[in-house]
N, C-alpha and C positions, 0 to 999 in steps of 0.2 A: 579480707581480701586474701588470696592465696600467696606463698611465697614467692609465685612465677610473677605473679603480677605487682606483687611489690617489689621483686629485684626489676620489671620491666620500668615501674614507678619511679626509682631510684634512679635509671640509668636514663631514664627521657629527662629528668632532672638534671643531671650531670651533662647532658650534652645541652641543654639548652643553657647553664651557667655559662658553657665553655664556647660559647656563639661572642663573637668580637663584639664589645660593647663598648669599647673607650671612644669609639666616634659619635655616639648619640645614645643619652641616657635621657629616659621618660618615665615619668611614674615608678619609682624603684622602691618606697617606701609608704605607711600609711599616710603617715605626716605631708611629703609631698602630696601625694594623691588629694587630701582635703585643701591645699594651696596648692594647684597648678599655674597661678600667676609667678610660684617663687620656683617653678622647676624651671633651669634650663635645661634645654632639650639639645640645642649644636652651640657648638663654639669654631668660629672660623676665622682664622688671620692669615692675612697675605701681603707680601708688597706691591708696591705698584711696578711698571715698569721699569720706572726710573731709580728705583730705589729710596725716591725720596718720600715717599707718602706710606702708609700703612694701611690697610682694610681691616675694619674689625666687625665679625658680626655674631651678635648673638642672638637665640629663637628660645622664645620662652613656650612650655607649653600649652598653657593657658591662651585664650583669644585674645586677651588684653593685660595691661600691665598693671599692677597694683600702687596707688599713690604712698601706700603705706612703705613701700621696698626702694632700695638703692640698687641699682643695677651697674655693676661695676667692672674693668676690664683692670686688671692687674697688668703693667707691661714693664719686664725687665730687658734690655737692651746692650748688646756689646758687640765688638767687629770678632768675636771668635765665638763660636757654638759653646753654650757652658760657661763663657766666663763674659759674666755681665758686670757692666761698669755705670750703668744709669737703672733709675728704678720710676715708672710714674704712674697714677692711676687715673684712669676716666671715670668719673661718676655721675652718674643720672640717675635723674628723680624723673616720674614722667607720672604727672596727674592725669594728664590727657593727651590726645593728639595736639591741641593747641596750647598745652601748658607742658612743656618740655624744659627741663635744665640738666646740660651737661656741662659738667668742670673737667678741664684739662690741670690736674694742680693748681697752680696760681698762676697759670699764665693764660688762660685762655676761657671763655664761657660761651654756649650758645643756650638762649632761651627764647622760648618763643613756638610759633606751629611747626610742629615736625613731622606731617604726614603726607607733605609733597615728596615725591617720589625724587626730585632733583635735592633734596636736602635743604636742611636748615645750616646758615653759615654763620659760625660764631665770628666772637667781637673782633677777633685780630686776623682771622682768615684760615686757622690752623687748623679748623673740626668743619666738616659738615655732619651733619646727625640727620637720620630716617629713622622713626618710630610709629609702626603700624604694623596690621593684619600683612602675611604674606604667604603663597601659597606654596606650600613644603613640596619641592622636587623632589625628596627621597620614596623610590618605590619599594614597599614592603609587600610582598605576596606572604603575611603571617601565619594564614593558614594554611598554605600549600607549604610550607618552611617548618610545620609542626607534623603536617601528614608524613612528611617524608623521613621527618626524624621518628616516627613513629614505625615507619618502613625500616630504617637503619637500626632501631631497637630491636624491631621483632627478631631481624637478620643476625645481631650480635648475640641475644638470648641463645642459638642453635648453634654459633660457628665454632668450632674447635682448633681450625688453623690461624697461627699468629706469627707474625713475621717477628725479626729477630729485635725488635724491640719489644716484642710482647702486645703488640697493638693486633686487632680484629683483622681479617685481612676478608675482605667482599670479594666475591664471586663475579665475573663481568656483567651477569644478569642480575645479579640483586644491585650492583652500581649502577645500569640502568635505569633498574624500576625506581631507585631513588632520585635520578635525577628527573626520570619522566613526571614523579608524583611532584615533586617543586615546581615544574613549569605548569601546576595546575592549581586549582582550588575547588576542592570538594569533586573531584573527577573533570571537572568544565576548563573553560577558560582562565588562565590567572587571572584573581582581583587584586588589584592595589588599595589596601589596608588604609592607606592613607590619601587615598584619592579624595580632593577636597576640603584636607587640611590647610585650615590655613593660621598657623603659630604667628603671636605677638613676636616681632623683630624688629631690634636693635642693632641699626648700619652706622659705623662713624669710620 
């Protein structure tokens, strides 16, 4: 490998590493790749409109859950941000869609069949649980993104102009080329890498 190609490879690696990754996390270590049913893909949490309910969603990269694992939501709450006054855990064991047990501390438990979209209601009606495959709505043109990174990396290798912070400055033509490449896959229409992807989803 020539020094220029080595520099380009290092630059591409840095750009890929800098891509925002805190919203989703998929197959990032050999151990996790070997056990996708233990790999959390996405985590969502939001309150109901009246502020009295909490919605939690965990997606698993594997298409099914493992009967050997516990899937846990750790919840801290308080009236002010970063000042928590209460802690609770919701622990779920999922042997199958018809054998789900989710416990909210020692206060409530939902057990039984949780594959119905309407959800499995807990004993004290504090929980409603769904566990099963769902289509991932996230659109990800992975190949187009990588092609756009390559265009940017090639341009950065030859750029002399930099801004006050020392960052390379793309010309208007280069910027247009990067954006246009990102809108396509292999020069054709953009393709969603996650089309038809159905991760196992736990909704509480």
